[in-house]
C-alpha positions as CSV (number, residue, x, y, z in Angstrom):
1,X,98.2,80.8,96.6
2,X,95.9,79.3,93.9
3,X,92.9,77.1,94.7
4,X,94.6,73.9,93.6
5,X,97.5,74.4,95.9
6,X,95.2,75.2,98.8
7,X,93.2,72.0,98.2
8,X,96.4,69.9,98.0
9,X,97.6,71.4,101.3
10,X,94.3,70.6,103.0
11,X,94.4,67.0,101.6
12,X,97.9,66.5,102.9
13,X,96.9,67.8,106.4
14,X,93.9,65.5,106.5
15,X,96.0,62.5,105.5
16,X,98.6,63.4,108.2
17,X,95.9,63.6,110.8
18,X,94.5,60.2,109.7
19,X,97.9,58.5,109.6
20,X,99.4,60.0,112.7
21,X,96.4,60.6,114.9
22,X,94.4,57.6,113.7
23,X,97.0,54.9,114.2
24,X,97.1,52.7,117.2
25,X,100.1,51.0,119.0
26,X,97.8,48.3,120.4
27,X,98.2,45.2,118.3
28,X,98.0,41.4,118.4
29,X,95.6,41.1,121.2
30,X,95.0,37.5,122.1
31,X,93.2,35.8,125.1
32,X,94.3,32.4,126.3
33,X,92.0,30.5,128.7
34,X,91.6,26.9,129.7
35,X,88.7,25.3,127.8
36,X,87.7,23.3,130.8
37,X,88.5,23.7,134.5
38,X,87.6,21.3,137.4
39,X,85.5,22.7,140.2
40,X,87.9,23.7,143.0
41,X,90.9,24.1,140.7
42,X,92.8,27.3,139.8
43,X,92.7,28.8,136.3
44,X,95.2,31.0,134.6
45,X,93.7,33.5,132.1
46,X,96.2,35.4,129.9
47,X,95.7,38.4,127.7
48,X,98.7,39.0,125.5
49,X,99.2,42.1,123.4
50,X,101.8,44.4,121.8
51,X,101.7,48.1,122.7
52,X,104.8,48.8,120.6
53,X,106.0,52.2,122.0
54,X,102.9,53.0,123.9
55,X,102.1,52.4,127.6
56,X,99.3,50.5,129.2
57,X,96.5,52.5,130.8
58,X,94.4,49.6,132.0
59,X,93.5,45.9,131.5
60,X,90.1,44.8,132.6
61,X,88.7,41.3,132.9
62,X,85.0,40.4,132.7
63,X,82.9,37.3,133.2
64,X,80.1,37.7,130.7
65,X,79.4,41.4,131.1
66,X,80.6,41.9,134.7
67,X,84.0,43.3,135.5
68,X,85.8,41.3,138.2
69,X,89.5,42.4,137.9
70,X,91.3,45.5,136.8
71,X,95.0,46.3,136.6
72,X,96.0,50.0,136.2
73,X,99.9,50.4,136.4
74,X,99.7,54.0,137.5
75,X,97.5,53.2,140.5
76,X,98.8,52.2,143.9
77,X,98.1,49.3,144.3
78,X,97.6,48.6,140.6
79,X,95.2,45.7,141.3
80,X,91.4,46.1,141.9
81,X,88.9,43.2,142.3
82,X,85.1,43.3,142.2
83,X,82.6,40.9,143.7
84,X,81.2,38.9,140.7
85,X,79.8,35.4,141.4
86,X,82.2,35.0,144.3
87,X,85.2,34.8,141.9
88,X,88.4,34.6,143.9
89,X,91.4,36.3,142.3
90,X,95.0,35.5,143.4
91,X,96.2,39.1,143.2
92,X,99.9,38.1,144.0
93,X,100.0,36.0,140.8
94,X,98.0,38.4,138.6
95,X,99.5,41.3,136.6
96,X,99.2,43.3,133.5
97,X,98.6,40.2,131.4
98,X,97.6,37.4,133.6
99,X,94.8,36.9,136.1
100,X,94.7,33.7,138.3
101,X,91.3,32.5,139.6
102,X,91.4,30.1,142.6
103,X,88.7,27.7,143.9
104,X,86.8,27.9,140.6
105,X,83.1,27.1,140.9
106,X,80.3,25.9,138.5
107,X,78.8,29.4,138.3
108,X,82.2,30.7,136.9
109,X,81.3,29.0,133.6
110,X,80.9,31.7,130.9
111,X,82.5,34.0,128.4
112,X,85.6,35.7,129.7
113,X,86.8,39.0,128.2
114,X,90.0,41.0,128.4
115,X,89.9,44.6,127.5
116,X,93.1,46.5,127.0
117,X,93.4,50.3,126.9
118,X,96.6,52.0,125.9
119,X,97.6,55.3,127.7
120,X,97.5,58.8,126.4
121,X,97.3,60.3,123.9
122,X,95.3,57.6,122.1
123,X,93.4,55.6,124.8
124,X,92.7,53.0,122.1
125,X,90.8,50.0,123.5
126,X,90.5,46.5,122.2
127,X,88.7,43.5,123.5
128,X,89.0,39.7,123.1
129,X,86.8,36.9,124.5
130,X,86.8,33.2,125.1
131,X,84.6,30.6,126.8
132,X,85.5,28.6,129.9
133,X,83.5,25.5,131.0
134,X,83.7,24.6,134.7
135,X,83.2,20.8,135.1
136,X,82.3,18.9,138.2
137,X,83.7,15.4,137.7
138,X,82.2,12.3,139.4
139,X,83.9,11.4,142.6
140,X,83.5,7.6,142.0
141,X,84.3,5.3,139.1
142,X,81.3,4.2,136.9
143,X,79.6,1.0,138.2
144,X,78.3,-1.8,135.9
145,X,75.5,-4.1,136.9
146,X,74.4,-7.1,134.9
147,X,71.2,-9.2,135.2
148,X,73.2,-12.4,135.3
149,X,76.9,-13.5,135.2
150,X,76.5,-16.6,132.9
151,X,74.3,-17.0,129.9
152,X,74.1,-19.3,127.0
153,X,75.2,-18.1,123.5
154,X,72.5,-16.1,121.7
155,X,70.8,-15.0,125.0
156,X,70.4,-11.4,125.8
157,X,72.4,-9.7,128.6
158,X,71.0,-6.6,130.3
159,X,73.7,-4.3,131.7
160,X,73.5,-1.0,133.4
161,X,76.3,1.6,133.8
162,X,75.9,4.2,136.5
163,X,78.1,7.2,136.9
164,X,78.4,9.5,139.8
165,X,76.9,13.0,139.7
166,X,78.7,15.3,137.4
167,X,78.3,18.5,135.5
168,X,78.0,18.4,132.5
169,X,76.7,14.8,132.3
170,X,79.4,12.3,131.4
171,X,79.8,10.6,128.1
172,X,79.7,6.8,128.6
173,X,81.2,4.5,126.0
174,X,80.5,0.8,126.1
175,X,83.2,-1.6,125.0
176,X,83.2,-5.3,124.2
177,X,86.6,-7.0,124.5
178,X,88.2,-3.6,124.4
179,X,86.5,-2.4,121.2
180,X,83.9,0.4,121.4
181,X,80.3,-0.8,120.9
182,X,77.8,1.1,118.8
183,X,74.2,0.6,118.0
184,X,75.2,-0.4,114.5
185,X,77.6,-3.1,115.6
186,X,77.2,-6.6,114.1
187,X,76.9,-8.2,117.5
188,X,73.2,-7.2,117.6
189,X,73.4,-5.0,120.7
190,X,70.8,-2.5,121.6
191,X,71.8,0.5,123.7
192,X,69.3,2.4,125.7
193,X,70.5,5.7,127.3
194,X,68.8,7.1,130.4
195,X,69.8,10.3,132.1
196,X,69.2,10.4,135.8
């Protein structure tokens, strides 16, 4: 066998190893989470993926860098939960794609990650992440207080809008006769915002 043929055979073997051994069946990984969740509500987190002809080895869920849920189909039971910030997982409605959180709390705000690993022989792993903001909405409607109920034209009216406690702080929009009021409005209004 001459040197050129031997080099060509080595090149073909290397290419076959790269194409066959280096390919992955794990494709189209996508995480879907609610952007905002109210304190006390449930949240469905979904990690969709395509394994083509491969099998799932494991899916793991993280809040920031801490693993709180794992699904391994070969294990009995396949579900495993870990204590992270008192996250409560509804195991009966969680599976190889979905995880359901119940009674979500403020400290569950953060970056959620799903990590999918395909089974042998490749054990290829991919990860996607998305942010969730847990909101604590006010329990009461905003209250408006004015310094006087009647005033002559051209006089100043001082008004205060107070909102109940919330996290994050609420956005308050003033309106006059149904139209939003801004600092630049021609009615010569001045707005002063105070956070309490």
